[in-house]
LOROMI-919555 format. One record per residue (C-alpha): residue in three letters; x, y, z. Coordinates in steps of 0.2 Angstrom, whole numbers, plus 2048, in hexadecimal, padded with zeros to 3 digits. Each point is the difference from the previous one (the first is absolute). Layout:
REM LOROMI-919555
ALAXYZ...
This chain:
REM LOROMI-919555
MET6E68358F5MET7FE7F57F1ASN7EE7FC7FCLEU7FA7F17F6PHE80080A7F0SER812805803ALA8057EE803ILE7F87FB7EFGLU80B80E7F7LEU80F7FA80AGLY7FE7EE7FALYS7FC8057EEASN81080B7FFSER80B7F3809MET7FA7F27F4MET80380A7F1THR812803807GLN8027ED802GLN7FB7FE7EEGLN80D80B7FAVAL80D7F680APHE7F97F07F8SER8038097EFILE812804804ILE8037EE806GLY7F97F97F0HIS80B80C7F6ASN80F7FA809ILE7FC7EE7FDALA7FC8037EEASN8128077FEVAL80A7F4809ASN8097FB7F0THR8018117F9PRO8138067FEGLY80481080ATYR7EF800808SER800808812ARG7F47F980DGLN7F380D805VAL7F9802811VAL7F280B808ASP80280C80ELEU7F180180BGLU7FB80C80DASN7F280180DVAL7F380E7FDSER80080C80EPRO7F0805809SER7F580D7F8VAL80080B810ILE81080180AGLY7FF7FE813LEU7EF7F8800LYS7FD7ED804ASP8007FA7EEGLY8067EF7FBGLY8088057F0ARG7FA7FE7EEGLY80A7F07FAVAL80E7FF7F4ASN8068097F1LEU80C7FC7F1LEU80F80C803GLY8097FB7F0ILE8077F37F5ARG8137FE7FESER80C7F57F8ILE80E7F880AARG8118047F8ASP812804805ARG80880D7F5PHE8117FB805ILE7FE7EE7FAASP7F78067F1GLY80E80C7FCGLN80D7F2802ILE7F67F47F4THR7FF80E7F3GLU813802801ARG8037EE7FELYS7F58007F1GLN80C80C7F8TYR80E7F3803GLU7F57F27FAGLY7FD8087F0PHE8128047FDTYR8077EF804ASN7F37F67F8THR80280A7F0MET8137FF802SER8007EE803GLY7F77FD7F0LEU80B80B7F6MET8107F8806SER7FA7EF7FETHR7FC8057EEVAL8128077FEGLU8077F0807SER7F77F67F4LEU80980A7F2PHE8107F8805ASP7FC7EE801GLU8107F7802THR7F97EF805HIS7FF7F77EFGLY8118047F9LEU7FA80D7F5GLY80481080ALEU80D80D7FESER80C7F880BASP8017F07F6SER8008097F0LEU80F80B806SER8097EF805ASN7FC7F97EFPHE8078107F7PHE8117FF809ASN8017ED7FFALA7FD8027EDTRP81080B800GLY8097F1809ASP7FA7F57F2VAL80780C7F3ALA810800809ASN8017ED800ASN7FC8007EDPRO8038117F9THR7FF7FB7EEASP7F07F6801MET7F280A7F8PRO7F17F6808THR808805811ARG8028127FAASN7EE8007FAALA7FA7F9811LEU80980E809VAL7F680D7F5SER7F07F6805LYS804800812ALA805813800ARG7F08047F7SER7F67F680CPHE80780980FALA7FE8117F8LEU7EE7FC7FCGLY7FD7FB812MET808810806ARG7F580B7F4ASN7F07F6805SER804801813PHE8028137FEGLN7F18027F5ARG7F57F680CLEU80580B80ETHR7FB80F7F6ASP7F07F87FBGLN7FD7FD813GLN803813803GLU7F38047F2VAL7F37F5808ILE803808811ASP7FE8117F8ALA7F07FC7F8ASN7F97F9811ILE805811808GLY7F48097F4LEU7F27F3804LEU803801813VAL7FE813800ASP7EE7FE7FAASP7FC7F480EILE80880C80DASN7F680F7F9SER7F07F6801ILE8037FB812THR805812806HIS7EF8077F8GLU7F67F280AILE809805810ALA7FC8137FDGLU7EE7FB7FDLEU7FF7F6810ASN80880F809GLU7F280B7FBGLU7F27F3804ILE8087FC811ALA801813804TYR7EE8027FBALA7F97F180AGLU80A80580FGLY7FB8127FFSER7EE7FA7FFGLY8017F6810ASN8007EF7F7PRO80D7F4803ALA80C7FC7F1ASN8077F0806ASP7FE7F67F0LEU80680F7F6LEU81080180BASP8037ED7FDGLN7FE8027EDARG80D80F801GLU80C7F680AARG8007F27F3LYS80380C7F2ILE80E80880AARG8087EF801ASP7FD7FC7EELEU8098117FCALA80E7FC80BASP8037EF7F8LYS8028097EFILE80B80F806GLY808806810ILE7F680D809ASN7FF80A810PHE7EE804807TYR7F980A80ETYR7EE800807GLU7F8811802GLN7F6801810GLY7F480E7FBASN7F87F97F0HIS8057EE803SER8098007EFVAL8117F97FCTHR80F8097F8ILE80C7F67F5GLU8118047FAVAL80B7F87F4ALA813804800GLY7FC80F80BARG7F48077F4PRO7ED801803LEU7F67F37F7VAL7EF800809SER7FA80F80APHE7EE7FE805ASN7F67FF7F0GLN80F8077F5VAL80B7F47F7ASN8118047F7ASP8017F37F3LEU8107F67FBSER8068017EEVAL80E7F97F6GLN80C8097F4ARG80D7F97F5ASN812804805ARG80B8017F1TYR80F7FF80BASN7FB7EF807SER7FD7F67F0ASN7EF8097FETYR7F97F780FTYR7F280780AASP80480C80ELEU7F280180ETYR7F9811804VAL7F380680DASP7F580F7FCGLN80181080ATYR7F380D803GLY80480E7F4ALA8117FA7FDPRO8097F47F4ALA7FF7EE804PHE80F7FA80BASN80B7F27FBILE8007F380ETHR8087F27F7THR8107FE80BALA7F6803810THR7F47F27FCVAL8077F180AASN7F27F6806GLY7F17F67FAGLN7FE7F87EFMET8058117F8GLY81080180AALA8057EE7FBLEU7FD8037EEILE80A8107FFILE80F7F980AALA8007F07F6ARG80080A7EFASP80C80E805GLY80A7FA80FGLN7FE805813THR802813803VAL80F80380CASN808810806GLY8108047F6ALA810803808GLY803812806THR7F780F7F8VAL80180A7F0LEU81080A802ASN8018097EFTYR7F28007F3THR8038077EFALA7F28027F4GLY8037FC7EDALA7F87FB7F0PRO7FD7F27FDTYR8097FA810ASP802806811THR80F7FD80BVAL7FD7FB812GLN80F7FE80CPHE7FC7F8811SER809803811GLN8057ED800ALA8037F27F4HIS7F07FC7F7GLY8037EE7FCLEU7F48027F1SER8017F77EEVAL7FB8077EFGLY7ED7FD7FEASP7FC801813LEU7F180B805VAL80380F80BTHR7F280A808ILE802811807ASN7F180A807GLY7F37F47F8GLU8088007EETHR8087F17FAARG80E7FF7F3ARG80B7F37F9VAL813801801ILE8088037EFTHR8127FF805ILE80C7FF80FTHR80C80F800GLY8087FC811SER7FE7F580FASP7F680F808GLU7F88077F0ILE7F47FB7F2MET7F78077F1VAL7ED7FE7FEGLU7F38057F4SER7FB812805PHE7F580380FTHR7F280D800ALA807811804GLY800804812THR7FD7EE806VAL8127FC806ASN80A80B80CASN8107FD809GLY7FE7F7810ASP7F17F67FAASN7FE7EE805TRP7FF7F37F2LEU7F97EF7FDGLU8057F17F6ARG7F97EF7FCALA8077EF805GLY7FC7EE7FDTYR7F27F77F8ILE7FD7FE7EDPRO80B80F7FBGLU80E7F980ATYR7FE7EF7F8LYS8018077EFLYS80F80A804ASP8097F0807LEU7FC7F87EFASN80780F7F7LYS81080080ALEU8027ED7FDALA7FE8027EDALA80C80F800GLY80D7F6809LEU7FE7F27F4ILE80180B7F1GLN80F809807ASN80A7F0805VAL7FC7F57F1ASN80280D7F3ASN810807807LEU8087EE7FEHIS7F77FC7F0GLN8068107F7GLY8127FB802GLY7FE7EE7F9TYR8027F87EFTHR7F27F97F6LEU8017EE7F9ASN8098067F1GLY80D80680CVAL80880D7F5THR7FB81180ATHR7F8805810THR7EE8037FDGLY7FD80F80BGLN7EF7F7800ASN7F480280FPHE7F87EF805PHE7F1809807ALA7F880E7F6MET803812803SER7F88107F8SER80B8097F4ASN805813803PRO7F080A7FCALA7FD80D7F3GLY8127FF7FBILE807807810THR8127FB802ALA80B80080FSER813802805VAL8097F980FASN80E80A80AALA8117F9802ALA7FC7F9812GLY7F27F77F8ASP7F480580FTHR7F680D7F6VAL7F57FE7F0THR7FB8117F8PHE7F27FF7F4ALA7FD80C7F1ALA7EF804807ASP7F47FD80FVAL7FC7EE802SER7F6801810THR7F17F97F7TYR8097F07FBILE80C7FC80FSER801803812VAL80A7FB80FGLY8017ED802ASP7FF7FD7EDVAL80C7F67F7ILE80A8087F2THR80C7F87F3ILE80E8097F6ASN80D7F87F6GLY7FB7EE806GLU801805813THR7F180080BARG7FE80B80FLEU7F480680CILE7FB813800THR802807812ASN7FC8127FDTYR7F880A7F2ASN8008137FEPRO7F38067F3GLY808811800THR8127FB7FBPHE7FA7F07F6GLN80D7F680BALA7FE7EF808ALA80B7F880CVAL8037EE7FEASN8087F280BPRO80B7F77FEPRO80980C7F4LEU8007FC7EDTHR8108007F6GLY8038127FCPRO80180B7F7VAL7F37FE7F3ALA7FE80D7F3ALA7F080A7FDGLY7F47F77F3ALA8017EF809SER7F07F67FFTRP7F97F8810GLN7F27F4806TYR7F680080FSER7F47F680BASN7F580880CVAL8007F9812GLN7EE806802GLY7FB7F57F1ALA80E7F3800ALA7F57F2806ASN7F18057F4THR80B8017F1LEU80D7F2803GLN8037F67F0VAL80E7F77F7ASP80880B7F3SER7F77FE7EFASN8117FC7F7ILE8047F180CALA7EE7FA800ALA8017FF7EDASP8127F8800ALA8077F780ETHR8118007F9LEU801812806ILE8017FA812ALA811805806ALA8067F1809SER8138027FDSER80B80D808GLN80D7FF7F1PRO8007FF7EDTHR8007ED7FCGLN80A8027F0ALA80F808808ALA80D7F3806PRO8027F880CPHE7EE802805ALA7F47F17FCVAL7EF8017F9GLY7F380180DASN80880A80EASN7F280180DASP80780D80CILE7F180D7FEALA7F37F2801ARG8087FA810GLN801811808ILE7EE8047FCALA7FA7EF807ALA80A804810LEU7F6810802MET7F27F5807ASP80B7FE810ASN809811800ASN7FC80C80EASN7FC8137FFVAL7F97FF7EFVAL7F080B803ASP802812804THR7F280480DASP805812804ASN8048077EEASP812804804GLY8077F67F1THR8077F280BGLY7F77EF803ASP7FD7FF812TYR7F47F1802GLY8047ED800THR7FC7F57F1PHE7F28027F4HIS7F77F2808GLU802807811TYR7F98117FALEU7F17F77F7HIS7FD7F6810SER80080F80BTHR7F38087F5PHE7F57F0802SER804800813GLU7FA813801ILE7F07FB7F7GLY7FD7F180BASN80480A810THR7F480E7FBALA7F27F37FCGLY8047F7811THR7FF81080AALA7F08057F8ASN7F97EF804TYR806800812GLU7F9812803LEU7F07FA7F8ASP7FF7F280DALA80580A80FASN7F480E7FCGLY7F37F47FDSER8027F8811MET800812808LEU7F08047F6THR7F77F0805TYR805804812LEU7F98127FFGLU7F07FA7F7ASN7FD7F380DLYS80380D80DARG7F380B7F8ASP7F47F27FFSER8017FD812ILE7FC813803SER7F48047F2GLY7FB7F07F8VAL7EF7F7803SER7FF7F280CLEU7F17F57FEASP8017FA812GLU800811806GLU7F28067F5ALA7F67F1805ALA802804813THR7FC8127FDLEU7F07FA7F6MET7FB7F580EGLN80280E80CPHE7F680C7F7GLU7F37F37FBLYS7FD7FD813SER7FF813802PHE7F38017F2GLN7F67F2807ALA800808811LEU7FA8117F8GLY7F27F67F7GLN7FB7F9811PHE801811808MET7F58077F2ALA7F37F2802THR7FF803812VAL7FE8137FESER7F37FC7F3GLN7F67F580CLEU80180E80DTHR7FA80D7F4ASP7F17F57FBLEU7FC7FD812LEU801813803MET7F58047F2GLN7F37F3806ILE800809811VAL7FD8117F8
């Protein structure tokens, strides 16, 4: 049976246990406003009698352990939502910036400038011999061309800013992953030593959420050593106390922008650029390069070459020159289209591509907006120049053969010829470094779109056909669809002398024609309302509405992307708030609950104090008797 001295020991141990409970309650109250803190509770157990089977009243209470209240399912959902929050918050900001680049609210945007350009042609048609009117047309044309060039360059500048941020974000991510690895080690040591690591677990959980905000991850909790394993794009990033750092490398096939890599133990770093789709990093990459989507069909026939490979797909590819194609982690830019199901690209690394492989392409976002501007500019160059080349200048003697918008002259003295059907241009040498499918070419005053180019035969298909045949040795001019918007400008001859504007369709000195024939000016002015003036699929035939409709569709696309990002940000924010509130209801600190628990243990502590005082009195009495 318990004697008085055993009772003193019982009281002392029990009061020490109560003091530890007070410490935990105070710790909870102190962290009531700490983000991510999980409420801690103590587990108590009664101390069994020292001798089993005898009439012993027990030996008080013992602290079994301290644990934090957490729900792994809720925590995992919050981390997943953090990835979306990082993505949509970043994308919303990026798209808002892109929207601001096309401000059409003050009459100074591309749409109004385009209208002013065509209206100026109408003014020339109304007064074709008036030099101030002609000079005004040149001014309006130069203003629109400048707006196109500036818009294109601002999009490029935005891509470069994004690219720089990708490099900076890699450093932040690597810093966090190393902190998580250190916490993994500290938690394993603490738990292995029998000490609770509750606060370390909370710290690690916060770091995991910070990481998820920056890049999409998968994570798994290891039961044995209480560590967490983290993967990015299916590749290990953190494994216990080991970290595979992220790094960036310039990709010369993608405008020398950064590709994202993750280190691998004993192997070359792995390219995860196209597989990174969440978090801030995912938003940056997608906004800069476009969203990665599965290409149609598979690789049907791959032929390696130098400097270009030929890739034939099992289905029509729908690609354009300049698009990015990714196969087995390697990205290359399309150099030319050799068929509806076939392309030529800069050469892949040997052994990378095999027949039957899946492939990826990019769609939307900044590259798509730049492509839209290029196609608009190319359509404008083709349609305006095609009419203008057949017109007569103010002197009215001869046709000018003069382009209104500037085009580059045939390079390095390479000449061309045209077959009798007019649908094939044969060059004297390979011109693949100068032209590609979708570019505009001019021969003998006729402007056409290139629909196919074969660098092996030096032949380009054009549509609609030119007037053929044209003998070998002909000079030619071109404008690249990939750079049409970035290089759009009024021809230098017309900029210097507005009399060269070809407003008339017939020579004015030849009777019975009168001075000031305005047919060409009227036809160009009418282009503003003509349909099918932009070729969106590079087949040489216009297939999309008016110039304004095409421009507005680009604005609409930008607005829709920005609106979607804002909507998803709000929707994800609501879900995240719900989950965080749910977590707080489970793991958060309630001051009312802590106060009630404090009162409960305070009374218990007071009762133990009274118990100890009584035992002390009885002990004194016993000592007096002895």
